[in-house]
Structure formats: structure tokens, C-alpha cells
N, C-alpha and C positions, 0 to 999 in steps of 0.2 A: 534621553531616553530612544531617539534614532540612532546616535551613536549606541548605545547597549547594544539597540538589538543587531546594528548592522557588523559591530564587533561579535558578536556573539553566532550572528551567521557564520563567518568566515570562518570561527573555530571549527563551529560544525560539518562544513563543506569538508575545512581539511583534515579533520577525522574522519568521516566518511570517507573522502578518497583514499585516505593511507590504510583505514581498514579493510576496501573494498580490493585498492589495487596490489600491494603488499604481500597481503594471508593470503597460503594456501584453503581450501576449501572449508579442512577440518576447524583451521586456525578460525575461519571466517564463520564457524558455526558460534563457535564460544563467543567473538565479538558479537554477534547478533544479540547472543543472550542475555551479555552485558547492558544493550541497549533496552531489551525486551523487558530486564527486573525494572528499572523506576517505571513504565510503563504498567507493568501491572501494579506496584504499588497503589498507582493513578488511580488503575481503573478501579481498584479495592475501594479508592478514597468516593469515586461515580457509584457503587453500590450502597455507600452509607457507611460502607466498614469504618469504625472510630478506631478500633481498639487494635496496637499491634500484633497480635498472637491471631483475630482473625484477619489481617490482613499476611499473614507470615501461612495461616490453614489456606488463604486461596493460593498464592502462591507456590506452596506445595503440591495442590493439587491440581493446578494447571500444568507443573516440571512433572510429576508424574504421565499425565494425557500425553505430552510431548514427547516424553521419553518411552512411550509405547507407538507414539505415530514414527519416529524417530526409528525404532526398530521394526515396523514394517516398513517403511520407505528404502530401507536399508538391504532387506530380500529382494535376492537378483528375482530377475524376469527376465521376457523376452526385448523390451522395453528399456531396458538400463540405461542407463546415461554415460555412451562411451562416445564421442564423437569425433570427427576433424576436418578437418577447412575452416569454413568461416567458426566454428564453434569447436574451441581447441578441444582438445584430449586432457581430463581431468584424470587423478588415480580414483577420485571417490565417488562412487557408482548411485544413484539415486532410482526407486521404480520410476519411472516414467507415467505408468498406468494410474498408482497413487499419488503421485503431485498433480495428477490431470481430474483424476476425483475429488479432492481434497480442494481445487481452484472451482470445479464445478460447483459443488458444496457451497463453495463459499459466493460465488455471482447467484445462483438461488438466495443465500441469504439475502443479500443487500438487496436482491430486489423486490423481498418481504418487506426490507427495513423502510423501503420507499415507501409503501403502504401508510406505515405510521406516521414515516413526514409529512404525508398529502393532509394526513390527517391530527395534526399535533395543535392545540392541546388535548383534544380528544383522543378516546381509545388507550389512553395513559394506563387503568386498571389490568390491561392486554400483558403489558411487561414492564411494570415498576418494582416490582417484586426482586428482591434480592436477588435471589439464583437466578431469575432469569436474568437481568442485568448481567451475571456472572456467567452465564452458559452464552451472551452476546460478544462479553468479553474474550471466550474460549474461539466462536467463532469468526471474529477479528482477528486476531491478536495469531495465532498458531498457524493457519494459511499465510498471512504476510512474511512470517519465521520461514516459514516452508519454500514459499516462492522465492526468496532471496537467497536463501540457501542452492535452488535446484538452480538457481539463475548464474549462482557463481560456479555452480558446477560445469553449464554446460559450456561458459565463459570465464576459464579465469582467471584470466585478465581482469576479470571485475567489468569490464565494457555493459553488459547488458543491464549489471545492476545501476552502475552511472546515467546510460539512457534511461532506465523506466525512471527514477529520480530528476532525472532534465524535462521528459514529459510530463510530471506531476508540477516541478516547479512551474514549467512555462504556460502551464492553466489559467495557477495561481497568478503568476502578475500579467498573464493576457486580460483575466477577471481585472485588475487592480486598475489598469489606466485603464480600460474601457469602463468600467463601471465610473471612476471618476470623473471622466470624460460625457458620457452619456446615458450616467442612471438613477433615469427619474424612477422605472418602473421599479420596485423591491421584487424579489425571488420569491423569498417564504419571511416575511415581518414578522411572526411569531415566532421564528427561529434565531435569525439572524437581520437585523435590520439592515446590515449595511449589504449586504448580498441584493444584488440586482441582476435583471431578464438581461441588461445591455454586458455587463460582467459575464453571466453563463456564455453569452454569443462568440464576447473575446477571447475566452480563455477557450472556447472550442476553436475558433481559430486559429489562435496560437500555436495549440497543439496538432491543429492539422498541416501547417504549413514547418515544423520541425517536423512532423512525422515523414512529408513528401524529400525532405530536405535529406533523411536518415535511409529514407528506403532505395532514393537515387545513388548514395553513397554505395548500398550495399548492392545496388544493380550493377553498379561502373566498378567496385574496387573486386567484387566476391564472384555475384555469382548472379546471370541475367533471371531477372523476375517475372514470371510473368502478368499479364494485364490481369488474369483473377486473383493473382495474391495482393499483386498492390491494393486492389479493390480491396480486399477482405483484411487487411492491415491496417489500411486508415479505416476503414469501418472497427475498425476492432482499437483503434488508437482514440477515434470519436466517442468508442462507449466508454473507454477508459476515461477520458476526460467527466464524459457523467458521473461514471461512478465517484469520481477524485469529489466530485463537488457534492456527491449525496454522505461522504464520509464524514466529511467537512460539517453539512446539516446535523449529521448524528451527533457525532460529538455535543455539537451546539445541543441539542435537545436533549442528550442526558444531563448538559450541564446546569440549565433551565430547570430541568427537574431535581436536581440535589441544590440548586439558589447558588451555586457560584459560577465566579468569570473564567479562571483557570483551571486545568486538569491537576497544577502542580506549580512547586514555585525552583525547578532544577535547573532552567535555562535562561538567566536574566533577559529580561526584555522581551520575550517568546510565551513564557509560563511553561509547563510540562513539555513531556515528552513527549503525550499524546498530542497536543497541540498543536504538536509540528507532523506528527503523521497520521494524523486521522483521516488526512486525503489519500496517502499512500496505503493504508490499508485496502480500502475499499477498492481502491486501482491496482494491488498486485494480482489478484486473482484475472483477473481481465489479460493484464502484462503477457502473465507466464501462460495462458491458454494459447494466446497469439503465437507465442514463442516455440510452443509444442508443434503447435501447426507446421511455422518457419522452418522447422529443422527438420520436421517431416516432409516438406515439399522439395527441400531442399539437395533431399538423398543424400546426407553426407555420411550417413551408419555405415 
């Protein structure tokens, strides 16, 4: 099982790197959509949709809404992404106002989800209806798609996308090792018995260390950052780490409600696509807002 998990993880990393670093922003949008499709089908399973026709209707509704959002984001405004310097110029432009609004609404959504996580298994009647879980899927996956595309447009090299994935991954790695070493006090036993407070703090510490290393690199290689910028971005990274844990627990809550162990079987040794991106979908809006702030403070327009 461990060998299978490692091999699958290596393949996923190679595919992610190739799709992120080599594709143009427009092609990257298609790449994201291919990843999104199995995630949508798995979300239909979390909703309790058992018929293929029902899942197809859900996918088509999501696609229609995403298409409207894309049309809105491609409408030009004074904050369109077209930058030089640290963030290379892209031929595709997105409305920074629209991206910021979507990301802020997503952050508010995840703050609301924290309320239900704290009270699980109580308060299930407020979210367990199929249509509500479907709306939650929209609130999770749509900002993630938009956020990844924005990061690719902001830095066509794919560097920002890879940094986001690295930050979320290091939270998981730090949580795993610190949890194994000192994980006696459980974080959320009703949702995920293996998670501990030691793992939570270890994940935050790991994320903080990597963030400081990245900020040092930007400060020395590209442009000097003010102390306030250092502080704000470090706090944003810590918030990202917290949200990544919330995203993981949120999927666990939905799976427990549905009585399943994994969201799918598309990734051998890992479960489904949602099982791999649950932390990422919650962390992405925070990272995107931090990049909006950073690009503004660097004054590279």
C-alpha cells in the first residue's frame, strides 16, 4: 500500500509540474477543467447522487455557472492582471476585482464551515440536504479553479501555483511527523481520529518556516519587502495553514455523513481526487488574496 501511494504521488507531482510549468494560461485552464471533472463526479457522490444522469446534471449546472464566472472575469477593468517584474506578463488578462471578490466570499464560506465542524455531529440538519451540499461544492471548487488560473496568469511560469501546492503539502508533512511524535491530544475525534493538536501546531510551524524562506528569496532576489509586508504575508501563511486543516476536516465531515471512507477510487492508494485536494480548496482563496496584496505592494503594474 505504501509503495502504491508513493508511486501515485510521484506521478501526480510530475503531471502537476508539467501542466503548470509548460502550458500557457489558456491551456492551463483546460488542464484545470480535466482535474475538476472527476472532483465534480465525486462531489455528486457526497451529495448522494447515485444515478449517472443525476451526476451529469450536476456537472452541467456547475459548468454553466463556471462559464458565466469566466465571462465576468475576462471583462476588462482597471485592475486587469498585466504585470512585469516579479510577476511576468501574460497574454491573458483577468479582472483582479472579480478574482478578489470571489476569493473573499470563499474565505467567508470557510469561516462559516468552521461553525459546523465545531458542532459536528450536531447541526447536520442545516447542511445535509442534497442541494445545500451541491452549493457547498460550488463554493469549494469554483474559487479554487479561479484562484489557480489567476496564479498562472500572474506568473505564467507556474511558480505561484507550485508554491501554493508546496505550502499546503508542507502543512500535511509537518502535521504527520509531529502528530506521530507527540499526538496524544486529539484535534477533532468526531471527524478525524488521527488528527492531533500536536500535528496542527507542527503543520503551522512547518508552513511558517517555508514562508520565511520564500519571503527571504523574494526580498533578496527580486524586490525588498517592507517589515509590514513580511508580517502580513506571514500571517496569511498561518491562516492558509489553518484553512487547509479546515478543508480536510470538512471533507471528512461530508464523508462521515455519507458513510464512505474515500471520495473515489481514481488515485490508487490515495482514494479520490477530492481526498487529495480537500486541503488545497480551502487554502487557495487565502493564498490568492495574499498574492493580490503582494502584487499591489510591489507596484509592478
